Every structure is written in C-alpha cells, then in structure tokens.
N, C-alpha and C positions, 0 to 999 in steps of 0.2 A: 744445546751448547756443544761446541766442537770437542771431539775426544782428545785433542791436544792440550786443552786447558788444564792447568795444574790443579790437582786436588789437595786441599788443606783439611786434614782431619781435625776432629775435636781435640785429640791429644796434642797435635801441633799447635793449635790455638791456645791451649793451656800453657804450653811451653813459651810461646810468644808473650803471653800475659805475664808470666813470671819474670822474663828478661826485660821486656819493654817497660813494665810498670815498677821496676826496681824492687820487686818483692822477694826474689830469691837472694839469699845472703851474698852470693858472689857478684851480684849485679846491683847492690844497693847504691843509692845516690849519696853524694857527699855534702849536700846543702839543701836548704828548703827550696831554692830556685831549681836545682836539678830534680828534686822530688816532684815539683809541680810540673816541670816540662815532661817528666816521664809519663804523665797522664793528661797532658795538654793543659788542663785547668783543674783547680780544686773546688769542690763544693764548699760553700761558706754559709749556708742557711743556718747551721749551728756553729757558733764560733769555735768550739772545741774541735770540731771535725778537721779544720785546717791544720791544727797542731798535731792531732793524732794521725792524720794521713801522712804528714811529713815524718813523724816518728817511725811509722811502720816501714818507711822506705829508706831510712837512714840508719847509721850505726849509733851515733851518740849525740844528736842535736838536743838542744834544750828549748823551752819556750822562748827564752831570750834570743835564740838564733832566729826563730820565726818572726819575733817582734822586730828584729833588726831588718829582715827582708821586707816586712810590711810597712814599718813606720820610720825607720832611719834611712836605709838605702832606697826604699820605695821601688825595689826591683820587682815586687809582687804587689798587685793593686786589686782591690775589690771592685767588681763591676756587675751590675744587674744585666743579665743576658738571656741565654737560651731558656725557653719555657718559663720566663719570668722568675728565674732562679738567681740567687746571688752566688757568684763565683769569685775565686782568686785567679787572676790572669798574670802570666809573665808580662812585664811592662811592654815588651816589643810586640805583643799580640793585640794590644788595645786598638791601634789604628785599623785593624781588620774587623774587630767585633763591633766597634761603635757604629759603622754605617750599615751593618748587616743584621746580626741577631739582636743587638741592643736596640737598633732603630725599629725593628719589627715590634719588639715589646713596647717601646715608647709610643708607637702609633696606636697600638691596641689600647694601652692605658689612657692615652689622650681621648680616644673616642668614648671610653667608658666614663671617664671623669667628667667630661663636658656634658654628657647625657645626664649623669647623676646630679650635677649642680643645677641644671635647668629643672629637673624633676623636683629637686628639693626647694626650689624657689629662691636660690641664692642669686641667680642672674637670668636675664632673658637670653643671653648669649653665653653659653658655657665655654666656648673657645676664648672669648674675651676675658672671662673670669680667670681661666687657667693661665692665660698669658700675663695678666696682671699679677697673679699670685707668684708665678715664676719670676717675674721681674722684681717683685718685692724681695724675694729670698735672695736673688743674686745681688741686689743692692745692699742687703744686710750683711752679706759675706764679703763684699768688695774690699772693705777696710779691715778684714780679719784674716790675715794670712795663716794663722793657726787654726782657723775655723771656729765654729760655735756649736754647742750642743743643741739638740732639737728644741728644748724648752726655751732657750734664749731666742731662737729664731721665731718661735710662735709669738713671743712677746714683742719682738721687733716688727713682725708682720701680722697684725691682728686678723686680717681677712682670712688667713689660713687656719686660725684657731677655731674651727667649726667641726661639727659632726654631721656627716652626710650619709643618709640612708641609701644603700645601693641594692642590687638584686640579691635574692636568696637570703635576705636578712642581714647582710653584711653592712657594717658602718665604718666609714673611713674618715680620717681627719687630717691634720697637718702633715703627718708623716707620709701620706700618699703623695702630696705635692713634692716632698723631698725625694721620694722614690722615683717620681717621674723625672725630676731634674738629674737624678743619678743615672737613669736609663739613657738620657740624652747626653751624658758625659759632661754636663755643665758643672756638676758638683760630685764629690766623692766622699765616701766614709773615710775620714782621715784618722787622726790619732785616737786610739781607744783609751778611754779613761777608766775602764773596768779591767778585771783580770783577763787572762788569756782564754778563759772558758766562758766569758760573757761579752756582750756587745753594748758599748755606750760611746758611740763615736762623736767626735767633733766634725760636723759637716764642713767641708772646705771646698772652695772653688778648685776645679780640676787644674786650672792653669797655675794656681798657687801650689798645689800639691806636687805637680810634676815639674814645676819651674817654667814650663811652656806646654802647649798642647800640640803634639805632632800632627801633621796633616793626615786626614782620613784617607783610606783607600776608597775606591768606588764600591758599591754594594756587591757586585759580582766578584770583584777581586777579594773583598773581605770574606765572603763565603768560601771562595776557593782556598784561601789560606786557612780558615777554620777546618775545612774538610781535609786539607793536607796534614795539619797537625793531628787531627783525629785518626786518620789512616796510619800515620807514623806510630801512634801509640796503641791504637785499638784494632787496626787492620789484621786480618780481613774482617770486614763487616758488610752487611747488606744495605741496600737502599733504605729499607725500613729502619735499620739501626740509625743511620745517619739522619734521616728525616725526623725521627723521634728525638735524637740528641740535640739537633739544631733547633727543634721546635719550628721547623720551616715546612717546605713543600718538596715533593719529589722532583718538580721542575727545577728548583734551585739545586738540589743534590745532583741531578743528572747533568746539569750544566757544569757544575764544579768538577765532577768526575771526568767529564769529557775534556775540560780545560787542563786537567792534570794528567791526561793520558793514563788514567788509572787502569789497572790490569784486572780483568775478571778471573776469578778462580771458583772452582766448585767446592762446596762445603758438604759436610755430612747432612743427611736428611734432605738432599736434593736442592739445597739453597745455593744462590750465587752470591759470592762475596767479592770484595774489591781490595786490591793492594796498590801501593804506589809503584810506579815503574822502578826497577832496580831493587825492589824489596820482596822478591818472590822466592828467595832461598830459604831453606829451613833455618830456624834459630839454633843457637848453641844449646847444649843440654844444660838446663838450669840446676840440675841436681835435686836432691830431696829438699823440700822447704815447707815452712808453715808460716802463716801470717794471721795477725789479729787486726781487723780493720774496723774503723768507727762507723757510726750511722752515716748514711749518705756518702760513703766513700766513692770516689770516681770509678774505681774498678768495678764494684758491684752495680753501679748505676750507669755504666758506660754504654751498654748495649740494650736494645729492646728485646732481642732474641737471646735469652740467658741460659738456655738449657745446657749448653756445653760446659758451663761451670757451676750452675745452680742445681741441675738435676731436678728432682721432684720437690724441692724445698721452697718454692716460690711463696706458698701460703704461710709458711712458718717464718720466713725471713723478711717479707714485705708486708706493710700494713695495707689496708683496703684502698688507700689513696696512692699506692705505688712508691712509698718511701721505704728505703731499706734500713733495717736495724743493724746492729753490730754483726760481724761475720767472722767465723774461724775457718781458715783455709789450710788444706794440705794438698800439695802438689797440683795446684790449679783448680781445685774443686772446693766449694763451700760444704763443710761437713758439720757446721754448728754455729753457735754464737758465743759471745762472752758477756758477762756482767761482773759487777763488783759486790762483795759482801759488805757488811756493816763496817768492817775495818778497812775497807778500800782494797782488799785483795782481789785480784782478777781471777774469776772462776769461769771455766769453759763448760758449756752444755753441748754435748754431741748429739747430732740427729741420726747418726749411724755408727756402726762399729768401725773403728779406725785401728789399723795395725799398731803394734806397740811402738815401732819406730816413729810413726806419725804422731802418736800421743806424746812421746817424749819431746818432739819438736814443738808441739803446741804448749806443753807445760813450760818449756824454756822461754817461749814468747810471753806466756802469761806472767812468769816471774820477772822478765825484762820490763814489761809494761807496769807491773805492780811497783817495782823499784822506781821507774821513771815518774809515776804519778805521786809517789811519796805519801800515800794515804789519802790523797784528794779523791773524792768520789765525783765522777762525771755524770751529770744529769742530762736527760734528753726528753724531748716531747715525742720522739719517734721510736717508741719501744715496740718492737715486733712481737708477734705472738710467741716466738721462741724465747725472746728475752723475758717476757712476762712469766712464762712457765718456769724459766730458770731462776727467776727472782722469788718464786713462791716457796715459802719454807716447806 
C-alpha cells in the first residue's frame, strides 16, 4: 500500500463508532428513524432488540414511539435480507435491498424449498408447488388490507398447512412460504398483535402496507447503496467485513467499492479498510461514554473483524453460532454484559477492571434502562456465556 494512504487507528475507529452510531450522549439520535439510520439497519430477529437498540441511541423515546415508526408512519419496515436475517430498514432503503441482498436470500430459499417438497413427495415439480403456494397466499391477502395472521392464512390456503422434512433434521411448514414471500417483498410483517417484546404479525401485501411499491433499483445499484450506507455508519471496514455483512461475495463488494470511489486506508494490524470519499477526516471527540446494548445489536454485529472493540471477549460475548448477547461498553470497547435480576433491575457483569469513572457511567445507564423497562424482564434465546454466568446465583 502507498505510504501516502491515511492510517486509521483502532482508537479512531472507536471514536467513529461512538459518533456515527449515536452512542455517545452528545451525539444521540432524536427519533427511532434517526437511531436506525445511525447504524444503517436494525436487527429484528428478536422483537425487543429493535426497541432496545433505539432506546440506547436516544434520550427519551418510548415503545410507543417505535411503534409509531413501524406501524403508523411505516417509516421503518421489517424485511428479510442479509444472511437470511430479519432487519428493520428505513423505508427509502427498501428499493435497494429488494433486488440485491433480499433477492439473493429468496433465490437460495426457493432452491431449498423446491428440493424439499419433491423429496417429501408433495409434488413432482417443486417449483410448481411453491409457485402455487405463493399464489394462494397472495390471493388470500388481496382483499385484506390490514393483513391476516399466519393461522388464518394456513386455513385459507390448505396446501401450505404441511410439515416438510428438510436437511439436518429441520422441519418447515407454512411459515416458510410466508418467509419466502417476505424475502421477495410481496408481503410484509405488518401490524403486530402482541407486545413490543414479542412478534405476532398480521401478514400484509407490501403494496397495501406502503400504499404502493416503489420501483426497484438494479441489483448492482442496490448493492452499491447498501455498501454506501454501511460505510457511512461502519467505515472504515474491510472487504471481509462487507462480504460478511452483506452475505454476498467479494466480487459484489469490490464492484460496489469501485462504483463509490471508496478510499482505501490502512488499519492497525496491517489490514486495509475503506471509507467513502469525503469522509476521511478524523471524527469529533465523543467524550467519555458508556452504553448498554441488547442482544444482536447492529453495533456489535456490524463487522466481521471485531478485535478493535471486542478485544479478547469473543467467546464470552458470542454464542457458538455467532450470535451476540447483551454488551456493556465504555469508550468504544466491550467490557462486559448486562442482565436483569428477578425484580427487573439491570445488573452489569464486567469482564475486566474498569476505572471508577467508567463504572459510574455504566451504573447510570443501568439505572436509566431499569427505569425505562419499568420492571419488565426481557427474555432472549441468545444468552451468551457471559450472560449465563452473570445470571447464576
């Protein structure tokens, strides 16, 4: 690499993270939409994560504020995309993800489902079975602008009310067809009939939910916009980071970087990262800060190379499948996790010694979150080893 290429230290990357991700108090977002844009998209595999990720990046929002963005204004929309993961997207990013990351997931799902249906003896032609199943669901939702729950759809389309054995002992049923229709942006998880911490959606046609379906970008343009948003929030990052985050290929990533005229920078540990042109200056000083982030938060999940903020704690913070548990942060580094006691009080478990000033900041965040939750205990299927140790009496 040329000696004139700018070097971005791990310390600067942590400062960028604090500012761009709206985690330092002076840079917090003012709305769920702004909190989402700060990290490009929100992880939505666990419903509570969406609300807790917004809480961490704002001053005083309520679950009702997030509900407003998701279900009233519909400025934030759930969409299956990168790595077959459910995310919350800013509405204006949907035309980019539909023909790119979502289409890639949909194609993979289609191949698996058609193979499984033939193997299960449901049809001689798995493609035809899936096309008929999809058409049946779309017809069942055509006259239901407010959508229908999955149980009603199964009754209306009996052919999807089956159990299909797949590879590795997996069994899928009607919901897999709904998932595929969601990946192709034909339907969407609409109004949630459960609380903010659970998911019981009324599946709705996308054109009903949005009022219309905006035209898709081309696949290359879609990937380029996703990479642009990621660099704006997570840059500098490496090709490996982007390839992992997109669930795509290095060919796709390199084409997007070239189209964006992305700028190479050197990183600590001899790695090469990328920034958007015009974004190579050092960030402002975020000041001292602490944060408590939920399981699968986009900040902890945003890079493949995590040593600059995670240090030696990968095995304590992530489960064996790569899912992140809760995290406690001080000045851009993960220093522990958080859990709740039987009364719902947020407790912090540190993985290292933290100076008194940092501990005070963490305790203030724990109190802020305890008050916000109001005694409600958030459950999760993604408990990290550190969380399990902290929860042990």
